[in-house]
C-alpha positions as CSV (number, residue, x, y, z in Angstrom):
1,M,-24.2,28.3,-81.8
2,K,-25.3,24.9,-82.8
3,R,-23.0,23.4,-80.1
4,L,-24.7,25.7,-77.5
5,N,-28.2,24.5,-78.5
6,L,-27.1,20.9,-78.2
7,I,-25.8,21.6,-74.7
8,R,-29.1,23.2,-73.7
9,L,-31.1,20.3,-75.2
10,F,-29.0,17.8,-73.3
11,S,-29.5,19.7,-70.0
12,L,-33.3,19.8,-70.5
13,L,-33.3,16.0,-71.2
14,V,-31.3,15.5,-68.0
15,I,-33.8,17.6,-66.0
16,I,-36.7,15.6,-67.5
17,A,-35.0,12.4,-66.6
18,V,-34.4,13.4,-63.0
19,I,-38.1,14.5,-62.6
20,S,-39.3,11.3,-64.2
21,A,-37.1,9.3,-61.9
22,S,-38.3,11.1,-58.8
23,C,-42.0,10.9,-59.8
24,G,-42.0,7.4,-61.1
25,K,-42.8,6.0,-64.4
26,K,-45.6,8.4,-65.1
27,T,-47.3,11.4,-63.5
28,I,-50.2,10.8,-61.0
29,P,-53.5,12.3,-62.3
30,P,-55.4,14.2,-59.6
31,L,-58.7,12.9,-58.2
32,S,-61.9,14.8,-58.4
33,N,-63.8,15.7,-55.2
34,S,-66.9,14.3,-56.9
35,L,-65.5,10.9,-56.2
36,F,-66.0,11.5,-52.4
37,T,-68.9,12.0,-50.1
38,T,-69.2,12.4,-46.3
39,N,-71.8,11.5,-43.7
40,P,-72.8,13.9,-42.3
41,S,-72.4,16.7,-44.8
42,P,-71.8,19.3,-43.7
43,L,-69.9,18.0,-40.6
44,E,-71.7,18.2,-37.3
45,L,-70.7,18.5,-33.6
46,V,-71.8,15.5,-31.5
47,G,-70.9,15.7,-27.9
48,N,-67.4,17.2,-27.9
49,K,-66.4,15.4,-31.1
50,V,-66.9,15.9,-34.8
51,P,-67.3,12.4,-36.3
52,V,-67.3,11.8,-40.0
53,T,-67.6,8.8,-42.4
54,M,-66.0,9.3,-45.8
55,N,-66.9,7.2,-48.8
56,G,-65.1,7.4,-52.1
57,R,-63.6,5.5,-54.9
58,F,-60.3,4.9,-56.7
59,P,-61.2,4.8,-60.4
60,A,-60.3,1.8,-62.6
61,K,-56.8,1.9,-64.0
62,W,-55.8,4.8,-61.8
63,F,-54.0,3.1,-58.8
64,D,-50.5,2.2,-60.0
65,K,-49.5,-1.3,-59.0
66,S,-46.3,-0.1,-57.5
67,L,-47.7,2.8,-55.4
68,T,-48.5,3.1,-51.7
69,I,-50.9,6.0,-50.8
70,V,-51.6,7.2,-47.3
71,V,-54.9,9.1,-47.2
72,T,-55.4,11.5,-44.2
73,P,-58.5,13.6,-43.4
74,V,-57.5,17.1,-42.7
75,L,-59.8,19.7,-41.1
76,K,-58.7,23.2,-42.0
77,Y,-59.8,26.3,-40.1
78,N,-58.6,29.8,-39.4
79,G,-55.2,29.2,-40.8
80,E,-54.7,26.0,-38.8
81,E,-55.3,22.3,-39.4
82,T,-56.1,19.2,-37.5
83,L,-55.3,15.7,-38.8
84,G,-57.7,12.8,-38.6
85,T,-57.1,9.0,-38.8
86,P,-54.9,8.1,-41.8
87,Y,-55.6,5.1,-44.0
88,T,-53.0,3.2,-46.1
89,Y,-53.8,1.8,-49.5
90,Q,-51.3,-0.1,-51.8
91,G,-51.0,-1.3,-55.4
92,E,-51.1,-5.0,-56.3
93,N,-47.3,-5.3,-56.6
94,V,-46.5,-3.8,-53.2
95,A,-45.6,-6.0,-50.3
96,G,-47.1,-4.4,-47.2
97,N,-50.0,-4.2,-44.8
98,G,-52.1,-1.6,-46.6
99,I,-55.5,-2.2,-48.2
100,V,-54.9,-3.5,-51.7
101,V,-56.5,-1.6,-54.6
102,P,-56.8,-3.6,-57.9
103,Y,-55.4,-1.6,-60.9
104,E,-58.0,-2.8,-63.4
105,A,-61.2,-2.5,-61.4
106,G,-60.3,0.2,-58.9
107,S,-62.0,0.1,-55.5
108,A,-64.5,1.7,-53.2
109,I,-63.1,3.0,-49.9
110,T,-64.6,3.9,-46.6
111,M,-62.8,5.9,-43.9
112,K,-63.9,7.0,-40.5
113,S,-62.5,9.7,-38.3
114,E,-63.3,12.2,-35.6
115,F,-61.9,15.5,-34.4
116,D,-61.8,17.0,-31.0
117,Y,-63.9,20.1,-31.3
118,I,-62.8,23.6,-30.5
119,P,-64.9,26.7,-31.3
120,A,-62.4,27.9,-34.0
121,M,-63.5,24.9,-36.1
122,K,-67.0,26.3,-36.5
123,K,-66.1,27.6,-39.9
124,S,-63.9,25.0,-41.5
125,E,-63.4,22.7,-44.5
126,L,-62.6,19.0,-44.7
127,F,-59.9,17.8,-47.1
128,L,-58.2,14.5,-48.0
129,R,-54.4,14.6,-48.1
130,F,-52.8,12.0,-50.4
131,D,-49.1,11.1,-49.7
132,F,-47.6,8.9,-52.4
133,Y,-44.7,6.4,-52.0
134,R,-42.9,4.2,-54.4
135,N,-40.2,1.8,-53.1
136,H,-40.6,3.4,-49.7
137,K,-39.7,6.8,-51.1
138,Q,-42.1,9.6,-51.2
139,V,-43.0,10.9,-54.7
140,V,-44.7,14.0,-55.9
141,G,-48.5,13.8,-56.1
142,F,-51.2,16.5,-56.0
143,G,-52.7,18.9,-53.5
144,D,-55.3,18.3,-50.9
145,V,-58.8,17.5,-52.1
146,K,-61.7,19.3,-50.4
147,I,-64.7,17.0,-49.8
148,A,-66.9,18.8,-47.2
149,D,-67.7,22.0,-45.3
150,G,-68.1,22.2,-41.5
151,I,-69.1,22.5,-38.8
152,V,-72.7,22.6,-37.8
153,A,-72.0,23.4,-34.1
154,T,-75.6,24.0,-33.0
155,Q,-75.2,21.6,-30.1
156,A,-72.6,24.0,-28.7
157,L,-75.4,26.5,-27.9
158,A,-76.3,24.3,-24.9
159,N,-75.6,26.5,-21.9
160,A,-75.1,25.3,-18.3
161,A,-75.3,28.9,-17.0
162,T,-79.0,29.1,-17.9
163,S,-79.9,25.7,-16.3
164,A,-81.8,26.1,-13.1
165,P,-79.9,25.0,-9.9
166,A,-81.6,22.9,-7.3
167,V,-82.9,24.7,-4.2
168,A,-83.3,22.6,-1.1
169,P,-86.9,22.7,0.2
170,D,-88.2,24.0,3.4
171,A,-90.5,22.1,5.7
172,F,-92.5,25.2,6.7
173,Q,-96.1,24.5,7.6
174,R,-98.6,27.3,8.0
175,I,-100.7,25.1,10.3
176,I,-99.0,22.4,12.4
177,K,-101.3,19.8,13.8
178,E,-100.4,18.3,17.2
179,T,-102.2,15.7,19.3
180,Y,-101.8,15.3,23.1
181,D,-103.6,12.5,25.0
182,A,-104.2,11.4,28.5
183,D,-106.1,8.4,30.0
184,I,-108.5,8.1,32.9
185,M,-108.6,4.5,34.1
186,F,-111.6,2.7,35.7
187,L,-112.0,-0.3,37.9
188,I,-113.6,-3.4,36.5
189,Q,-117.4,-2.9,35.8
190,R,-117.3,0.6,37.4
191,A,-117.8,4.1,35.8
192,E,-117.0,6.4,38.7
193,L,-114.1,8.9,38.3
194,R,-111.5,8.4,40.9
195,S,-109.6,11.3,42.5
196,G,-106.3,9.5,42.0
197,E,-106.9,9.5,38.3
198,L,-108.2,13.1,38.1
199,N,-105.3,14.5,40.2
200,S,-102.5,12.6,38.5
201,T,-99.5,14.4,37.1
202,N,-100.3,13.5,33.5
203,M,-103.9,14.7,33.9
204,A,-102.7,18.0,35.3
205,A,-100.2,18.5,32.5
206,W,-102.9,17.7,29.9
207,K,-105.3,20.3,31.3
208,D,-102.6,22.9,31.4
209,L,-101.8,22.2,27.8
210,V,-105.4,22.7,26.8
211,K,-105.7,25.9,28.8
212,E,-102.5,27.3,27.1
213,A,-103.6,26.4,23.6
214,D,-107.1,27.9,24.2
215,R,-105.6,31.2,25.3
216,N,-102.9,31.4,22.6
217,D,-104.0,33.5,19.6
218,R,-101.8,31.3,17.3
219,K,-103.4,28.0,18.4
220,N,-106.8,26.3,18.0
221,V,-107.8,23.4,20.2
222,N,-110.6,20.9,20.3
223,V,-111.0,17.9,22.6
224,E,-112.2,14.4,21.9
225,V,-113.3,11.9,24.5
226,S,-113.4,8.2,23.7
227,A,-114.6,5.9,26.4
228,Y,-114.2,2.1,26.4
229,A,-115.0,-1.1,28.2
230,S,-112.8,-4.2,28.0
231,P,-114.2,-7.0,25.9
232,D,-115.1,-9.2,28.8
233,G,-118.5,-9.4,30.5
234,G,-120.9,-9.4,27.6
235,F,-121.9,-6.7,25.1
236,K,-125.0,-5.3,26.9
237,L,-123.2,-4.7,30.1
238,N,-120.1,-3.2,28.4
239,D,-122.2,-1.0,26.2
240,K,-124.0,0.6,29.2
241,L,-120.7,0.8,31.1
242,A,-118.8,2.5,28.3
243,E,-121.7,5.0,27.8
244,Q,-121.6,5.9,31.5
245,R,-117.8,6.3,31.5
246,E,-118.1,8.7,28.6
247,K,-120.9,10.8,30.3
248,N,-119.0,11.0,33.5
249,T,-115.8,12.0,31.8
250,T,-117.5,14.6,29.6
251,T,-119.3,16.1,32.6
252,Y,-116.1,16.4,34.5
253,L,-114.3,18.1,31.6
254,N,-117.1,20.6,31.0
255,K,-116.9,21.7,34.6
256,E,-113.1,22.0,34.5
257,F,-113.2,24.0,31.2
258,K,-115.9,26.3,32.6
259,K,-113.9,26.9,35.8
260,N,-110.8,27.8,33.9
261,G,-112.5,29.8,31.2
262,I,-111.6,27.3,28.4
263,D,-113.9,27.7,25.4
264,S,-113.1,24.4,23.6
265,E,-115.5,22.0,21.9
266,I,-115.7,18.5,23.3
267,N,-116.6,15.6,20.9
268,A,-117.5,12.4,22.8
269,K,-118.1,8.8,21.8
270,Y,-117.9,5.4,23.4
271,T,-117.0,1.8,22.4
272,A,-118.7,-1.1,24.2
273,Q,-116.0,-3.7,23.6
274,D,-112.5,-2.5,22.6
275,W,-111.4,-5.5,20.5
276,D,-109.1,-3.3,18.4
277,G,-107.3,-2.1,21.5
278,F,-107.2,-5.6,22.9
279,Q,-105.5,-7.0,19.7
280,K,-102.9,-4.2,19.7
281,L,-102.0,-4.8,23.3
282,V,-101.8,-8.5,22.9
283,Q,-99.6,-8.1,19.8
284,A,-97.2,-5.8,21.7
285,S,-97.2,-8.0,24.8
286,S,-94.8,-10.7,26.0
287,L,-97.5,-13.2,26.8
288,Q,-96.2,-16.7,26.3
289,D,-99.2,-17.9,24.2
290,K,-100.2,-14.6,22.6
291,D,-100.2,-16.3,19.1
292,I,-103.1,-18.5,20.3
293,V,-105.1,-15.5,21.3
294,L,-104.4,-13.7,18.0
295,R,-105.4,-16.8,16.1
296,V,-108.7,-16.8,17.9
297,L,-109.3,-13.2,17.1
298,S,-108.7,-13.9,13.4
299,M,-110.8,-17.0,13.3
300,Y,-113.9,-15.7,15.1
301,P,-115.3,-12.3,14.1
302,D,-118.3,-12.7,16.5
303,A,-117.6,-11.0,19.8
304,E,-119.4,-13.5,22.0
305,T,-117.6,-16.5,20.4
306,R,-114.3,-14.7,20.7
307,E,-114.8,-14.1,24.4
308,K,-115.9,-17.6,25.0
309,E,-113.0,-19.2,23.2
310,I,-110.4,-17.0,24.9
311,K,-111.9,-17.8,28.3
312,N,-111.6,-21.5,27.4
313,I,-107.8,-21.0,27.4
314,S,-107.7,-20.8,31.1
315,L,-103.9,-20.2,31.6
316,V,-103.8,-17.5,29.0
317,Y,-107.0,-15.8,30.2
318,S,-105.6,-15.4,33.7
319,D,-102.7,-13.5,32.2
320,L,-105.0,-11.4,30.1
321,A,-107.2,-10.5,33.0
322,G,-104.1,-9.4,35.0
323,T,-102.2,-7.5,32.4
324,I,-104.2,-6.6,29.2
325,L,-107.9,-6.1,30.2
326,P,-107.3,-3.5,32.9
327,Q,-105.6,-1.2,30.3
328,L,-108.8,-1.2,28.2
329,R,-111.1,0.2,31.0
330,R,-110.6,3.8,30.2
331,S,-111.6,7.1,28.8
332,R,-109.0,8.5,26.4
333,L,-108.8,12.3,26.3
334,M,-107.3,13.8,23.1
335,A,-106.4,17.5,22.6
336,N,-106.1,18.3,18.9
337,V,-104.1,21.5,18.7
338,E,-103.5,23.5,15.5
339,V,-100.4,25.7,15.7
340,I,-100.9,28.6,13.3
341,G,-97.6,29.9,11.9
342,K,-96.7,33.4,10.8
343,T,-98.3,34.9,7.7
344,D,-96.3,35.7,4.6
345,E,-96.6,39.4,5.4
346,E,-95.3,38.9,9.0
347,L,-92.3,36.8,7.7
348,A,-91.5,39.4,5.0
349,N,-91.6,42.2,7.4
350,L,-89.3,40.4,9.9
351,V,-86.7,39.4,7.3
352,S,-86.8,42.8,5.6
353,G,-85.9,44.4,8.9
354,N,-83.1,41.8,9.5
355,N,-85.1,40.4,12.4
356,Y,-83.9,36.8,12.1
357,G,-83.4,36.0,15.7
358,D,-86.7,34.4,16.6
359,L,-87.2,32.6,13.2
360,T,-86.7,28.9,12.8
361,V,-84.7,27.6,9.9
362,E,-87.9,26.4,8.2
363,E,-89.4,29.9,8.5
364,L,-86.2,31.5,7.0
365,L,-86.0,29.0,4.1
366,Y,-89.7,29.7,3.4
367,A,-89.3,33.5,3.7
368,A,-86.5,33.5,1.1
369,N,-89.1,32.7,-1.6
370,L,-91.4,35.6,-0.8
371,D,-91.6,38.6,-3.1
372,G,-89.6,41.6,-2.3
373,V,-87.0,40.0,0.0
374,S,-83.3,39.6,-0.4
375,K,-82.5,35.9,-0.9
376,E,-78.8,36.5,-0.5
377,K,-79.3,38.1,2.9
378,I,-81.7,35.5,4.2
379,Y,-79.5,32.5,3.0
380,T,-76.4,34.2,4.4
381,A,-78.3,34.6,7.7
382,I,-79.2,30.9,7.7
383,T,-75.5,29.9,7.2
384,Q,-74.6,32.0,10.2
385,K,-77.5,31.0,12.5
386,Y,-77.8,27.4,11.4
387,P,-74.3,26.6,10.0
388,N,-74.8,22.8,10.1
389,D,-77.9,22.8,7.9
390,Y,-76.7,22.2,4.4
391,R,-79.7,23.8,2.9
392,G,-78.6,27.3,3.7
393,W,-75.2,26.8,2.0
394,N,-76.8,25.0,-0.9
395,N,-79.4,27.6,-1.5
396,L,-76.9,30.5,-1.2
397,G,-74.8,28.8,-3.8
398,A,-77.9,28.3,-6.0
399,Y,-78.6,32.0,-5.7
400,Y,-75.1,32.9,-6.8
401,Y,-75.1,30.4,-9.6
402,K,-78.3,31.7,-11.0
403,N,-76.9,35.2,-11.0
404,G,-73.6,34.2,-12.8
405,Q,-71.4,34.4,-9.7
406,N,-69.8,31.0,-9.9
407,S,-66.7,32.1,-7.9
408,K,-69.1,32.5,-5.0
409,A,-71.4,29.6,-5.8
410,I,-68.8,26.8,-5.9
411,P,-67.4,27.4,-2.4
412,A,-71.0,27.5,-1.0
413,F,-71.8,24.2,-2.8
414,N,-68.6,22.6,-1.5
415,K,-69.5,23.7,2.1
416,A,-72.9,22.1,1.7
417,A,-71.3,18.9,0.4
418,N,-69.0,18.8,3.5
419,I,-72.1,18.9,5.7
420,S,-74.2,16.5,3.7
421,S,-72.4,14.7,0.9
422,R,-75.5,12.7,0.0
423,A,-77.9,15.6,-0.3
424,P,-79.5,15.3,-3.7
425,E,-79.6,19.1,-4.3
426,V,-75.9,19.5,-3.6
427,N,-74.9,16.7,-5.9
428,M,-77.1,18.1,-8.7
429,N,-75.6,21.6,-8.3
430,L,-72.1,20.3,-8.3
431,A,-73.0,18.3,-11.4
432,L,-74.2,21.5,-13.0
433,V,-70.8,23.1,-12.2
434,S,-69.1,20.2,-13.9
435,L,-71.2,20.5,-17.0
436,A,-70.3,24.2,-17.1
437,D,-66.7,23.0,-17.2
438,G,-67.5,20.4,-19.9
439,N,-66.8,17.5,-17.6
440,T,-69.7,15.2,-18.4
441,A,-68.1,12.2,-16.8
442,K,-67.9,13.8,-13.4
443,A,-71.4,15.3,-13.8
444,E,-72.9,11.9,-14.6
445,Q,-71.3,10.4,-11.4
446,L,-72.7,13.2,-9.3
447,L,-76.2,13.0,-10.8
448,G,-76.3,9.3,-9.7
449,N,-76.7,10.7,-6.1
450,A,-79.1,13.5,-7.1
451,A,-82.5,11.6,-7.2
452,G,-85.3,13.8,-5.8
453,A,-83.6,17.1,-6.5
454,N,-85.9,19.7,-8.1
455,S,-84.9,20.7,-11.6
456,L,-83.0,17.3,-11.9
457,G,-84.6,16.6,-15.3
458,E,-83.3,19.9,-16.7
459,T,-79.8,19.1,-15.6
460,M,-80.0,15.6,-16.9
461,G,-81.2,17.0,-20.2
462,L,-78.2,19.3,-20.4
463,M,-75.9,16.4,-19.7
464,Y,-77.3,14.3,-22.5
465,L,-77.1,17.3,-24.8
466,Q,-73.4,17.6,-24.1
467,K,-72.9,13.9,-24.6
468,G,-74.7,14.0,-27.9
469,D,-77.6,11.8,-26.9
470,Y,-80.4,14.0,-28.1
471,N,-83.3,11.7,-27.7
472,K,-82.5,11.1,-24.0
473,A,-82.1,14.8,-23.6
474,V,-85.6,15.4,-24.9
475,Q,-87.0,12.7,-22.5
476,S,-85.1,14.3,-19.5
477,F,-86.3,17.8,-20.2
478,G,-89.9,16.7,-20.3
479,N,-92.1,19.8,-20.1
480,T,-89.2,22.1,-19.2
481,V,-89.5,25.5,-20.9
482,S,-85.9,26.7,-21.7
483,N,-83.5,27.4,-24.4
484,N,-81.7,24.1,-23.7
485,A,-85.0,22.2,-23.9
486,A,-85.8,23.8,-27.3
487,L,-82.3,23.0,-28.5
488,A,-82.9,19.3,-27.8
489,Q,-86.0,19.4,-29.9
490,I,-84.1,21.1,-32.8
491,L,-81.3,18.5,-32.6
492,T,-84.0,15.7,-32.9
493,K,-85.5,17.6,-35.8
494,N,-88.8,18.2,-34.1
495,Y,-89.0,21.8,-35.2
496,S,-92.7,22.5,-34.4
497,K,-92.2,21.4,-30.8
498,A,-89.0,23.4,-30.6
499,Q,-90.9,26.5,-31.7
500,Q,-93.6,25.9,-29.1
501,V,-91.0,25.7,-26.4
502,L,-89.3,28.9,-27.6
503,D,-92.6,30.8,-27.8
504,A,-93.2,29.8,-24.1
505,V,-89.8,31.0,-22.8
506,P,-90.8,33.8,-20.4
507,N,-87.6,35.9,-20.6
508,K,-86.4,35.6,-24.1
509,D,-82.7,36.4,-24.7
510,A,-80.3,36.5,-27.7
511,V,-80.1,32.7,-27.7
512,T,-83.8,32.3,-27.7
513,Y,-84.1,34.3,-30.9
514,Y,-81.0,32.6,-32.3
515,L,-82.6,29.2,-31.8
516,A,-85.8,30.5,-33.4
517,A,-83.8,31.6,-36.4
518,L,-82.3,28.1,-36.6
519,V,-85.8,26.6,-36.7
520,A,-86.7,29.0,-39.5
521,A,-83.5,28.1,-41.4
522,R,-84.2,24.4,-41.2
523,T,-87.8,24.9,-42.3
524,N,-86.7,27.2,-45.1
525,S,-88.4,30.4,-43.8
526,T,-86.3,33.3,-45.0
527,S,-88.5,35.9,-43.3
528,G,-88.3,33.9,-40.0
529,V,-84.5,33.8,-40.3
530,A,-84.3,37.5,-40.9
531,G,-86.8,38.5,-38.2
532,N,-85.3,36.3,-35.5
533,L,-81.7,37.2,-36.3
534,K,-82.6,40.9,-36.0
535,S,-84.1,40.3,-32.5
536,A,-81.1,38.2,-31.6
537,I,-78.7,40.9,-32.6
538,Q,-80.7,43.5,-30.7
539,K,-80.3,41.3,-27.6
540,G,-76.6,41.1,-28.1
541,A,-75.9,38.2,-30.5
542,S,-72.6,38.6,-32.4
543,T,-73.0,39.3,-36.2
544,K,-69.6,37.6,-36.7
545,D,-70.8,34.4,-35.0
546,I,-74.0,34.4,-37.1
547,A,-72.1,35.0,-40.3
548,S,-69.8,32.1,-39.6
549,D,-72.6,29.7,-38.7
550,I,-73.0,27.2,-41.6
551,E,-76.7,26.9,-40.7
552,F,-77.3,30.3,-42.2
553,A,-74.9,30.0,-45.2
554,K,-77.6,29.7,-47.9
555,F,-79.4,32.8,-46.5
556,L,-76.5,35.2,-46.8
557,T,-77.4,36.2,-50.3
558,N,-80.7,37.7,-49.0
559,P,-80.1,41.4,-49.0
560,D,-81.9,42.0,-45.7
561,I,-79.9,39.3,-43.9
562,R,-76.6,40.3,-45.6
563,N,-77.0,44.0,-44.6
564,M,-77.7,42.9,-41.1
565,L,-74.5,41.0,-40.8
566,F,-71.9,42.8,-43.0
C-alpha cells in the first residue's frame, strides 16, 4: 500500500514538472481589463471602417524578462470574430524586434487598429488576445480580455435610396419674346420715302410678319420706329432731318396697318446724330485707319469737334462718306412679338390624352411636372419622340430611382450618359447609384463632372457621410430637409439642429422617428426615446435592430421601452 502511494506521488510530481516546463518558470498572472481603455468607447463606425485606439499598461514586475507576447485586438460578434493589427512586446532578455517592456517599471502601451465593417458587427465586443512565447515556443497564458463594446453604427443609417436624383431642367417659356427688324434707307439730306425701299423683299416680309402676329391669338405685337441722321452736316440740320424721316415713316406705317386691318401700337422716336451707330460700324469695318477715327471719338465727346476732327483726316473721311455714313441715314422698324405658350391646363389635357405629337420637347419636359400627370408616360414619350435628347432618358431614370426601381433607373441613366457624358445631371445620378452600392471613390469621380445639377449638395452630403467626413456633409447638405441631413447633424453632435431638420421632414418614415429617438437618447430624454421608437416601430422599424443598437442600451431597463422591444 505504501509502495502504491509512493508511485502515485512520483507520478504527480512528474506531471507538475511537465506542466512547469511547458509553462515556464512560473505561471502568468492574468491582466485586468481595468488596465485598458479605448478611444472611442464604445466603438464607432466611420466611413466603412471601425477605427480604434487602445491604451493600456503592463504592470511593474509583471512582464517576465524571457517572455515574448503578441497582443491582437479581436472583434467578436454573432459567433464570429475578426482580427485586428497585432503588436509584439518582449522582455528585457529577449533578442528580437518587438517593443521591449522593462520588468521593474512595466510600460504603457498604445495600439491602433481598424476593422472593415459589416452589419453583423453592430452588436459586438472588443477583446485583446495575448499569445505568450518563451524561447520561440508558445506557452500557456490566459483567455481573451474584453476591453470595449461596439459598435455605434449610426452612420450606417445614411440611405442613398432616399436622396433626391437630379432632374434635367426644361427651357419652356410661357412667353417668348422675339424681335424682327427692317431698315428704310434715305438719300443724303433727304427724308422722302422711296418706292424701291418700300417695295423691297425685306420690307414685304416684315409687314407680313407683323400682320401674322397681329392676327394670331397666341401672339402680341408692337412696333417701334427709330429714325436717324448720319453725324455729318451739323446738329440743327440733322435734328430736323431725323424728325422728318420719323414722321414720314410713321405716317406710311399707319396707312399700311389701317389698310391691312392691323391693330398694333407704333412707338416712334428719332436721333439727330447717330454717333453710337457710327462707332459700331467703324469698329466692325475694315477701314485702314479706323483706329484713328475711334481714337477721335474717345478723345472728343463734343459732336461738332468730333465731326471737324474726322473731316480733317481727309483720306479717312472719303472712305467714311462712301461706306459708313450712308448706312446711318435710315429709319429702323422693329416688330416686338410676344409668343404666348400653352397654359398649364392645356398642356395637362394634351399629355393626359396622350396627345404628344404637336408638343415640343420643352413643353413635354415642363408638362411632366404638372399635377395629375404621369411622369413615366411623358418621359417615355420624350425618349421615343426625341431619342437624342439626354434629358428624357435622365428624367425617366430619375423617376424610376425615386420610386425604388433601380433595375430600370440604371439603364436609363446609362443611355443618357451615352448621349451626353458631360451632362451634370447624368453624372450626379450615376454617382448616386455608386453611393447606393457603397462605391464612394467612383461616386466622387462622377461628382467632379456634376457641377450645376440640382440636388447636387444633397448627394455630396451623402457621399461625405459615407466617407465619415461629417463636417463636410453638414456643409454640403446646407438647408436640405431630409433624414440624411438630420443624420449629419447628429454625427456632428448638433442635436438641436438635427431635431429641427427632423421636425421639418414632410413625409416622416421609420428612419425619421428612429433618428429622433437617437437625438432623444443622446440628450437623455427617456420619454423622447420611448415615443419616437414607438412611432418608428409603427412605421415598420425592426424591434430586433433597435434592441441591438448600442445607442439605446442604457434605456432597455425602462419597462415601456423593454415591453416595446421584447
